[in-house]
MISEVEX-347098 format. One record per atom (N, C-alpha, C, CB): residue in three letters; y, z, x. Coordinates in steps of 0.05 Angstrom, whole numbers, plus 5000, padded with zeros to 4 digits. Glycine has a CB too. Layout:
% MISEVEX-347098
ALAYZX ...
This chain:
% MISEVEX-347098
MET847806150814 MET849606190837 MET848006340859 MET852206340830 ILE848006230883 ILE846506360905 ILE848406550919 ILE845406150925 GLU847506800920 GLU849107000934 GLU848407000964 GLU848707280922 ASN850507040980 ASN850007061009 ASN848507321015 ASN852707051025 PRO846407301031 PRO844907551038 PRO846707741055 PRO842307481053 GLU846307991050 GLU847808191066 GLU846708191094 GLU847608471053 PRO848508221114 PRO847608231142 PRO845808471147 PRO850108241161 ALA843908431164 ALA842008651171 ALA843508881183 ALA839808551189 PRO842709121177 PRO844109351189 PRO843809361219 PRO843009611177 ARG845909441232 ARG845909461262 ARG844009681271 ARG848809511272 PRO842309631290 PRO840509841300 PRO842010091310 PRO838709731322 THR840910321304 THR842110561313 THR841810601344 THR841010811299 PHE843310781355 PHE843210831384 PHE840410921391 PHE845211051392 GLY839211101375 GLY836511201381 GLY834410981380 GLY835811411362 THR834610801360 THR832610581358 THR832910391382 THR833110431332 THR835310321389 THR835810151412 THR834810281438 THR838710071414 PHE835510531441 PHE834710681465 PHE831710671468 PHE835710971465 ALA830210741447 ALA827310751448 ALA826110481455 ALA826210851422 ALA827110261443 ALA826110001448 ALA826609911477 ALA827309791429 ILE829009951487 ILE829709871514 ILE828210041534 ILE832809891519 PHE828010301528 PHE826610481546 PHE823710401550 PHE826810771536 LYS822410341528 LYS819510261530 LYS819309991545 LYS818310231502 GLY821109811540 GLY821009551553 GLY821409571583 GLY823009361542 GLN823509731591 GLN824009761619 GLN821909931633 GLN826809901623 LEU820710121619 LEU818510281630 LEU816110101636 LEU817810511611 SER815509921618 SER813309731623 SER813809551647 SER812809561598 ARG816309461649 ARG817009291672 ARG816809441698 ARG819809171669 ALA817709691698 ALA817809851722 ALA815009951731 ALA819610081719 LYS813109951712 LYS810410071718 LYS809109921741 LYS808710061694 THR809509661743 THR808309501765 THR809209591792 THR808809211761 ALA811709701793 ALA812809781819 ALA812710091822 ALA815609681822 ALA811510231802 ALA811610521802 ALA810310641826 ALA810410631777 ILE807910551833 ILE806410681855 ILE807910641882 ILE803610561857 PRO808710401890 PRO810110381915 PRO812810521915 PRO810610091922 ILE814210531892 ILE816710671890 ILE816210971894 ILE818110621863 PHE814211071880 PHE813511361881 PHE812811441910 PHE811211421862 LEU811111271923 LEU810211341950 LEU812511321970 LEU808011151958 ALA814111111968 ALA816311081987 ALA818411301984 ALA817710811983 ALA819211361960 ALA821211571955 ALA820111841963 ALA822111571926 THR817611901957 THR816512161962 THR815912201992 THR813912201947 LEU814712002005 LEU814112022033 LEU816612042050 LEU812411782042 GLN818711902042 GLN821311912056 GLN822312202056 GLN823411722044 SER822212332033 SER823312602031 SER821412812044 SER823612682002 VAL818812762042 VAL816912942057 VAL817412922086 VAL814012862050 GLY817912672096 GLY818512642124 GLY821012792133 GLY818812342130 LEU823012792116 LEU825412942122 LEU824913242124 LEU827612892101 VAL823313342106 VAL822613632106 VAL821213702131 VAL820913702081 VAL819213542139 VAL817613602163 VAL819313562188 VAL815113422164 LEU820813342189 LEU822413272213 LEU824513492219 LEU823713012210 LEU825813592199 LEU827913782202 LEU826914062208 LEU829713782178 LYS824314102205 LYS823214372211 LYS823814462239 LYS820114362206 GLY823614272258 GLY824114342286 GLY827014372293 GLY822814142304 LEU828814282275 LEU831614292281 LEU833114512266 LEU832914032274 VAL831714622246 VAL833014832230 VAL832715102242 VAL831814832202 ASP834815252242 ASP834815532251 ASP833015692233 ASP837715652253 THR830815802244 THR828915952227 THR830116192214 THR826516032243 GLY832316292225 GLY833616532214 GLY835716462192 GLY834916682235 SER836216202188 SER838216122168 SER836916032143 SER839915892180 HIS836716222124 HIS835516152098 HIS837215952082 HIS835216412081 VAL839815962087 VAL841615772072 VAL840915482080 VAL844615832078 THR840515442106 THR839815172116 THR837115082106 THR839915162147 GLN835215262106 GLN832515192096 GLN832615122067 GLN830615432101 GLN834115272051 GLN834415212023 GLN835714942018 GLN836015432009 SER837814882035 SER839214622032 SER837314392039 SER841714622050 VAL835714422060 VAL833914212068 VAL831914142046 VAL832414282094 VAL830714352034 VAL828714312013 VAL830014201988 VAL827214572007 ALA832214321980 ALA833614221956 ALA834713941959 ALA835914421948 GLY835913891983 GLY837013621988 GLY834913411989 GLY838613632013 SER832613472001 SER830413282003 SER829213221976 SER828213392022 SER829113421959 SER828013381932 SER829813191916 SER827813651917 VAL832413221919 VAL834313051904 VAL834412771917 VAL837113171903 THR833712751942 THR833712491955 THR831612301942 THR833012521985 VAL829412421932 VAL827512261917 VAL828812121893 VAL825112431908 VAL830612281880 VAL832012181857 VAL833911951865 VAL833512401843 SER835411991886 SER837411801894 SER836111541903 SER839111911917 PHE833711551914 PHE832311301923 PHE831911111900 PHE829711371936 VAL831111221877 VAL830611051854 VAL833011021836 VAL828311171838 ALA834211251828 ALA836411241808 ALA838911111819 ALA837011521800 LEU839511151844 LEU842011021855 LEU841410761869 LEU843311221874 ASN839610771888 ASN839110531904 ASN837810301888 ASN837310601928 LEU835510361876 LEU834010141862 LEU835510051836 LEU831310241855 LEU836810231823 LEU838210151798 LEU840609971805 LEU839110391782 ALA842010031827 ALA844109851836 ALA843009571840 ALA845509961861 GLN840709551853 GLN839509291858 GLN838609171831 GLN837109321877 ARG837509331813 ARG836409231788 ARG838709101771 ARG835109461772 PHE840909251768 PHE843109141751 PHE844508921765 PHE845009371745 GLY844608921792 GLY845808701806 GLY844208451802 GLY845908761836 ALA841508471802 ALA839808241797 ALA840008141768 ALA836808311804 LEU840108331749 LEU840408251721 LEU843008101716 LEU840308501703 LYS845108191729 LYS847708061726 LYS847707781739 LYS849908221739 ALA846507761763 ALA846507501777 ALA844707301763 ALA845407541806 SER842607381750 SER840707201736 SER841707121708 SER838007321734 GLY843707251699 GLY844707191672 GLY843107341650 GLY844606901667 ALA841307521658 ALA839707661638 ALA841407851620 ALA837607821652 LEU843707931630 LEU845408101614 LEU846407961589 LEU847808201630 ASP846607691590 ASP847507541567 ASP845607571543 ASP847807241574 TYR843007611549 TYR841107651528 TYR841707901512 TYR838207661539 PHE842208121527 PHE842808381514 PHE845608361500 PHE842808611534 GLY847408211513 GLY850108191501 GLY850108041475 GLY851908061521 ALA848107861471 ALA848007701446 ALA846707861424 ALA846507451451 LEU845508081430 LEU844208241409 LEU846108441396 LEU841708391420 PRO845708501371 PRO847508701357 PRO846708981364 PRO847408651327 ILE846809051389 ILE846009321398 ILE848209451414 ILE843409301415 ASN848009711416 ASN850009871430 ASN849609841460 ASN849810171422 PRO851609741475 PRO851309711504 PRO850709971518 PRO853909591516 ALA851810191507 ALA851310461519 ALA848310521518 ALA852910671505 ALA846910441497 ALA844110491494 ALA842510331515 ALA843110421466 VAL843410081520 VAL842109911540 VAL842210041567 VAL843309631540 VAL844610111575 VAL845110231602 VAL843610501604 VAL848110271607 THR843910671584 THR842610931585 THR839610911586 THR843511101561 ALA838410741570 ALA835510711568 ALA834410601594 ALA834710531545 THR835710401605 THR834810281631 THR835010481653 THR836510031638 ALA837210631654 ALA837510841675 ALA835311051672 ALA840310971673 ALA834811141647 ALA832911351642 ALA830011261649 ALA833011441613 ALA829411011643 ALA826710911648 ALA826110911678 ALA826410631637 TRP828010801694 TRP827510791723 TRP827711061736 TRP829510601736 ALA829511231726 ALA829811501738 ALA827411671732 ALA832411631728 SER826011621711 SER823711791703 SER821511781724 SER822511701677 PHE821411571741 PHE819311561761 PHE819811751784 PHE819211271772 THR822211871785 THR822812061807 THR821712341802 THR825812071811 VAL820912401777 VAL820112671771 VAL817712771787 VAL819512691741 PRO815512621788 PRO813212731803 PRO813812771833 PRO810812531800 GLY815212571845 GLY815812601873 GLY817612831879 GLY817212351883 SER819612881862 SER821413111866 SER819913371864 SER823713101845 ILE818013391845 ILE816513641842 ILE814713681867 ILE814813631817 VAL813513471877 VAL811813491901 VAL813413591925 VAL810513221907 VAL815813471929 VAL817413551951 VAL818513831948 VAL819813351955 ALA819313901923 ALA820414171918 ALA818314391924 ALA821414191890 VAL816014351912 VAL813914561915 VAL812814561944 VAL811614511896 GLY812214321954 GLY811214301982 GLY813214402002 GLY810314021988 GLY815714321999 GLY817814412017 GLY818314702017 GLY820414272012 ALA818314821993 ALA818615111991 ALA816315262005 ALA818815201961 ALA813915162001 ALA811615292014 ALA811715252044 ALA809015172003 PHE812615022053 PHE812814962082 PHE814815142096 PHE813514662086 TYR817015192082 TYR819115362094 TYR818915662085 TYR821815262087 ARG816715712070 ARG816215992061 ARG818516102044 ARG815716172084 LEU819515932026 LEU821516012007 LEU820116111982 LEU823515782001 PRO821416291967 PRO820216391942 PRO819916171922 PRO821816621930 LEU817616161908 LEU817015961888 LEU817316051859 LEU814115861892 SER818316301856 SER818416411829 SER820316261810 SER819316701830 HIS822316131821 HIS824215981805 HIS824315681811 HIS827116101808 VAL822015581822 VAL821915301829 VAL822115121804 VAL819415241844 TRP821715231780 TRP821815071756 TRP824614961751 TRP821115251732 VAL826615061766 VAL829414961763 VAL829514671772 VAL831315131781 ILE827514571786 ILE827414291794 ILE827514111770 ILE825014231812 GLY826414211747 GLY826414041722 GLY829213961713 GLY825014201700 PRO830914151706 PRO833614081698 PRO835213951721 PRO835114321688 VAL834614021746 VAL836013891769 VAL835413591770 VAL835114031795 VAL832813521766 VAL832113241767 VAL833413091744 VAL829013211766 VAL833413201720 VAL834613071697 VAL837613021702 VAL834213231672 ALA839113241710 ALA841913221714 ALA842613021737 ALA843113491720 ALA841313061760 ALA841812881783 ALA840912601777 ALA840412991808 GLY838612571764 GLY837612311758 GLY839412141740 GLY834812331746 VAL840312261718 VAL842012111700 VAL844712051712 VAL842412271674 SER845912241726 SER848512191738 SER848411971760 SER849712451750 LEU846311991777 LEU846011781798 LEU845211511786 LEU843911881819 ALA843611521765 ALA842811271752 ALA845211131740 ALA840711321730 GLY847011291728 GLY849511171717 GLY851211051739 GLY851111381702 LEU851411191762 LEU852911081784 LEU851510831796 LEU853311291806 GLY848910841797 GLY847410611807 GLY847810361790 GLY844410671809 ALA847710411763 ALA848210191745 ALA851110081748 ALA847710281716 LEU853010261752 LEU855810181755 LEU856110011780 LEU857610431757 LEU854910091802 LEU855109941827 LEU853909661824 LEU853610091850 GLY851609651810 GLY850409391806 GLY852009201788 GLY847609421795 LEU853309321769 LEU854809161749 LEU857509061759 LEU855109321724 ILE858809221776 ILE861409141786 ILE861308981812 ILE863209391790 ALA859008971825 ALA858708821849 ALA858908521843 ALA856108881864 SER860308371860 SER860608091855 SER858107931861 SER862907981871 ARG856408041879 ARG853907901886 ARG851708111888 ARG854207751913 PRO849108031883 PRO846908221884 PRO846608341912 PRO844408091876 GLU847308191933 GLU847008291960 GLU848908531965 GLU847608071981 ILE851308511953 ILE853208731955 ILE852208971940 ILE856008641945 ALA851008921917 ALA849909151901 ALA847709291917 ALA848809041874 THR846109131931 THR843909251947 THR845009421970 THR842109031959 ILE847009321984 ILE848309472005 ILE849609721995 ILE850309302021 ALA851009701973 ALA852409931961 ALA850410141953 ALA854109841936 GLY848110061941 GLY846110251933 GLY844910401957 GLY843910111918 GLN844410251978 GLN843210382002 GLN845210572016 GLN842410162022 LEU847710492017 LEU849710662029 LEU850110912012 LEU852410512032 GLY850110871985 GLY850411101967 GLY848111301970 GLY850511011938 MET845611191973 MET843311361977 MET843511522003 MET840711191976 SER844411392024 SER844711522050 SER846811742048 SER845511322072 LEU849011692034 LEU851111892030 LEU850012142015 LEU853511782016 VAL848512081994 VAL847412301978 VAL845412461995 VAL845912191953 MET843812332011 MET841912472028 MET843212652048 MET840112262042 PHE845212542062 PHE846612692083 PHE848112932072 PHE848612512098 LEU849712882051 LEU851313102040 LEU849613302025 LEU853412982021 GLY847213232017 GLY845513422003 GLY843913602022 GLY843513271985 ILE843113482044 ILE841413642063 ILE843113832080 ILE839913452081 VAL845413742089 VAL847113912107 VAL848514112090 VAL849113732123 PRO848314372096 PRO849714582080 PRO852814532081 PRO849114862091 ALA854114582058 ALA856914532056 ALA858614672076 ALA857914602028 HIS857914922083 HIS859515072102 HIS859414962130 HIS858715362101 ARG857514792136 ARG857314682163 ARG858714412165 ARG854414652171 LEU860014322144 LEU861414062145 LEU864414102149 LEU860913912118 PRO865713912163 PRO868613932166 PRO870013932139 PRO869613692183 GLY872514022138 GLY873914042113 GLY874113782098 GLY876614152118 VAL874713562112 VAL875013302099 VAL872413222086 VAL876013092119 VAL870213262101 VAL867613182090 VAL866813362067 VAL865413202113 GLN867613612068 GLN867013792045 GLN868413692020 GLN868014082051 ALA870813572023 ALA872213462000 ALA870713221989 ALA875113382008 VAL869613052007 VAL868012831998 VAL865512931984 VAL867212652022 ARG864313131995 ARG861813251983 ARG862413341955 ARG860813482000 ALA864713461950 ALA865413561924 ALA865613341903 ALA868013721925 ALA866013091912 ALA866212871893 ALA863612731887 ALA868112661904 VAL861412821901 VAL858812701897 VAL857212871877 VAL857212671924 PRO856512761854 PRO855312931832 PRO852713061840 PRO854912761808 SER851112931855 SER848413031861 SER848513281878 SER846812821875 THR850713331893 THR850913571910 THR851013821893 THR853413561927 TYR851913801868 TYR851914041850 TYR849114101841 TYR853813991826 ALA847513891837 ALA844713931831 ALA843214061854 ALA843313661822 VAL843913961879 VAL842714081903 VAL843414371905 VAL843613921928 ASP846014431902 ASP846814711904 ASP845514891883 ASP849914731901 ALA845114781859 ALA843814941838 ALA840915001846 ALA843914791811 PHE839514801857 PHE836714841864 PHE836515021888 PHE835414571870 ALA838414991908 ALA838315161931 ALA838815451923 ALA840515081951 GLU840515501904 GLU841015771894 GLU838515901882 GLU843315771873 SER836815731870 SER834415831857 SER832415941877 SER833115621840 PHE832615871902 PHE830715971923 PHE831416251932 PHE830715781946 LYS833616361923 LYS834316631931 LYS832616831915 LYS837416691926 HIS832217061926 HIS830617261912 HIS832017361887 HIS830117501931 ALA834717361887 ALA836317441864 ALA838417231859 ALA837517721867 PRO837616991848 PRO839516781844 PRO841616841823 PRO838016521837 SER843916721827 SER846116751807 SER845816531786 SER848916731821 TRP844916601763 TRP844416401742 TRP847116291731 TRP842916531718 THR849216441735 THR851916341727 THR852616101745 THR854016561729 THR852116141772 THR852615921791 THR850915681785 THR852216021820 ILE848315731780 ILE846515501774 ILE847415361749 ILE843615611770 GLY848115511728 GLY849015381703 GLY851615221707 GLY849415591682 ALA853415331723 ALA856015201727 ALA855614941743 ALA857915381742 ASP853914951764 ASP853314711779 ASP852014491763 ASP851614781804 LEU850014571747 LEU848714371730 LEU850614271708 LEU846214501717 GLY852414441698 GLY854314361678 GLY856214141689 GLY856014591669 ILE857114181714 ILE858813971727 ILE857313711730 ILE859814071755 CYS854713731738 CYS853113491741 CYS852713351714 CYS850313571753 VAL852313501693 VAL852013381667 VAL854613241658 VAL851113591646 GLY856813371664 GLY859413241658 GLY859812981672 GLY861613431666 VAL858912961697 VAL859012711712 VAL857112511700 VAL858312761742 CYS854812601689 CYS853012421675 CYS854412261653 CYS850612581663 VAL855912411637 VAL857312281615 VAL859312081625 VAL858712501598 LEU860912161646 LEU862911981657 LEU861611731669 LEU864612131677 ALA859411771684 ALA858111551698 ALA856911351678 ALA855911651717 LEU855711451657 LEU854611281636 LEU856711131621 LEU852811441617 ALA859011271616 ALA861211141602 ALA862410911619 ALA863411351595 ALA862710971646 ALA863710761664 ALA861810531666 ALA864210881691 SER859210581668 SER857210361670 SER857110201644 SER854510481677 THR857510331621 THR857610191596 THR860010001595 THR857810381572 TRP862310101604 TRP864709921606 TRP864109691625 TRP867110081617 ALA862809741648 ALA862209521666 ALA860209321654 ALA861109641692 PHE858409421638 PHE856409251624 PHE857909051606 PHE854409411608 ARG859709161589 ARG861208991571 ARG862908791586 ARG863109171553 ARG864108881608 ARG865708701625 ARG864008481637 ARG867108861647 ALA861608551646 ALA859908351658 ALA858908141638 ALA857408481671 VAL858408231613 VAL857508051592 VAL859807861584 VAL856508211567 ARG862207971582 ARG864507801574 ARG865107591595 ARG866907971569 SER864807661620 SER865507471642 SER863107291649 SER866407631666 GLY860707341637 GLY858407191644 GLY858306911632 GLY855907341636 
């Protein structure tokens, strides 16, 4: 009597994440240099351009310009390009390939987001250190850019994936990603207290602004680590929600594909 073979065990989240991450990283490497240069030069240009418009006596504004420009590097890739990436995957039917595999959809979305967002790290560090030196801000706590990039990168990558997956056409995903990046840039660079009340409410709903505020706080001579931790904690919370929403959108796109 021939016994039916037992089904192969389902890959774990970690195994799937590692495989997808390596694959997406290899695909993205061909575009890494132009992406790095475009995202970095754009933010460097903002730092230099705003030098002539910033009140030299306003340390809060200087801190916001440098912190906001550093996070803009993240939004260029994590939000803008990932919206385009997932929009293209959905339009080409490539999501069906992942949907047919016995793997966790959350691992696919998280690994893809992490792979593309990882390219923002060098540019963000260059803008953070160079911008702080340019505006003569203290560099003693510039290392905070590390957790800021991770928190902002993952949250914006999750939102970028969500935009790309729920858009009905790749062109709409591209426009949504570009508009989202512009919103992140504007609300990150302009200090919150200089915005109208309605716009401040909108700013409070954008996850990357908490990462900006955390990094801006680190430029103070005596930063409040409680404030930095709270801001990064909120950003991490949004990371979880954004990745959960993009995972739901992934499953929805596969079922309707």
